[in-house]
N, C-alpha and C positions, 0 to 999 in steps of 0.2 A: 265626745271626737276620739280620734283613732288613735289609739296609743303605737308609738313607734321606737324599736330599741336599736342601736348603734353597736356594732362589736369591735372592739377595741383592741388591737394587738401592737406585738410588739414585730419587727425586721430582724431576726438574726444575722445579720450579714456584714457588719463593719463589728469586730468585737473590741475595737480600741474608742471609737469615738468617730464623728464625722472628719475630723480634721486631717488633714493627709499624714500628719507628723503626731498623733497623738499615742501614737503604740509608743515613742517613745518617752512619755511621760514616766517618772517614778514608780506612780502608783498603778501600771499597768503592767500586767502580764504581755511582754512581747510574743510569746509561743499561743497566747489564747486563742488561735485561728486552731490548733491540736490538741488544746490542753478541755476534756471534757467534764473534765472536775469545775473549771470555771464556768461553762458554757450552761451546768445543770444549774449552776448558782446563778444565772443570766434568770435561767430561766425560776427559778423558783421565788426569784424577786417580783416576776414579771406574776405568778397565780399570784401570791403574795398581795400585790397589789391592785387583787379584780379584773386583771385585765385577762379577757378571753381566748386569747390563742399567739401563738407565737407561730412563724413564717419565718421556714428558712430559701431563700431562692437559691439559686447552684448555675455554675459556671462552671463547665468541664474543658476549660485552655488556660492558659497564661499568655499573655502578648509578650511576643520576643522581646529580650532586655528589659522588662520592668524592674522599675528601680522604687515603687510604694508599696506599703504593706498586701499582704493577703489578705483580703477581706470577700472572700465566700468563702461556704463550707468544703472542708475537703469531700465529704459525703451525706449530703442531707438525712438520707435512709438511715443511714451506721447511726449518725449524730443523734437525732431524734430519737432512736429507738433508745437509746442510751438515757437517756431526758425522761424518754415516755417511765422509765422503771423509776424515776427518782421524783417524779409528778404526779397528780389526783386528779384535778379537776382542768386545767389550761387545755385547749386545742392546739392541735399540733399538725402544722402545715407544709408539707414537704414540698419543693419543684420536682416533677418527672417531665425531662422534657419529650416532647412527644416523637422526637426527630430520629433518637438514639434507643430509642427502649420498647419493646414489644409489646403489645394490650395482653400477653398471659402474665408476664412480669411484672408489669404494674399492679394487675388486679392480685396477684397475689401478695405484692412484697406487701402493698397500702392494706389488706384485706387480714394481715397478721399483726400489720401494726396494729389495726383498729382491736385487734383480738385483743392483743398483748395490757391495749391502752386504756379496754373500757371502752371503745366509742367515741375516742375523743380523735380521729384523722380525719383530715380532709386532703385537698390534692391542688397545688397550684399548677393547672394546664399551662405547655407552652411549646412553642416549636423553638426550635436552636435557628441563629440566623448567620452567626462570625463565621467567617472564612477555617478560622483556626479552630473550631470548634467543632465544626464538618473532618477538617482533618485529621483530626485527631481520630476520628472513625474510617479511617481510610475513603471519605467521601469529599463528593465536590456539592458545591451548596445547590441544593435543587430549585427551580425556579417559583414561583409563589404557588401557583398554581397545588403543586404538586405537595409544598410543602405545608398548604392549608386541607387540600385535602387526604396527607396520613394523619394529618389531626384530628379530624374527624371521624375518620372512620376507628383510630387510637380510640376517642374517646367510647363510639359505640357500644364497638367490641369489650372492650374494658367495662363496661357496664353491664352489657350481656354476658358477660364470663362470673361479674355478680352475683348474676341472678339466675345462674347454674346451678346454686343450691338452693335450696326452698326450704324456708323454715317450717313448714310442714315435715322434713325427712328427720325431725324428732332429736332425738337426743339418746344415745345411747340406754341401752334400759336391760339394769343385770337382772332382775326379776323375770325379766320374758325371756334373755336372750339375745333378745335383736337390737345388732351396734345402732341402726342408722337403717331409713326407709329407702333404698334405691332407686325409687321409682319417683324422686322428688329431688332427683340430682344427677344431670343428664347433661352432654356435649350439646353446644349452641352448633359447631360446625357451617363455624361462618367463614368466609374468603372476601376480601373486600379488592380492592384494584394494590390496594399498597401494604396490608396486613392482613391475619388470620386466626381464626385459632379454634381450633377444635374442645375444648372445653370436656368434661366440668371444671371447674375450683377443685381444688384439694382442700379448701378450710370453708368451715360452715360461715353460716352468715352472723 
């Protein structure tokens, strides 16, 4: 019989509970969305409970005149970086939109986060679709073919950047005075219709 494994995680998107008025509870910190200590506490509970990962969705706008609670991270990369330093095993999955982030930025941030967390990082890949989000970046909502065309290019170039620094480059060796073998750290020189990058990445695999 084939063994199957199910990965179970928690979405750290609503810091108060599912009910829209949960933030008003006396047991709730109404500033949990900006309280990193509270978020670290949630992550540790998830880790100690045996969950495989925490996932942070993202939203880069507020609806005009909103009256509810803020139930999205203020910045997934920054918050997960703080959580990484206070956890040991649980996976860390931030959301980074391909609509507003360049491949080099994504590759660099996630590689750095993966290194400081000991290899625990994933990536929720999404394009944005809300007019308010595009307005925050001075853009109009592109047609679907452009939005997903950019998404595919961002993924391909990000992966290529991750591969631009190979393990064969080695590590700094104080005895031989060789820091790295640059033969295995090379530019990728990729340019698509929507995005491009020269490379190589600045951080080791």
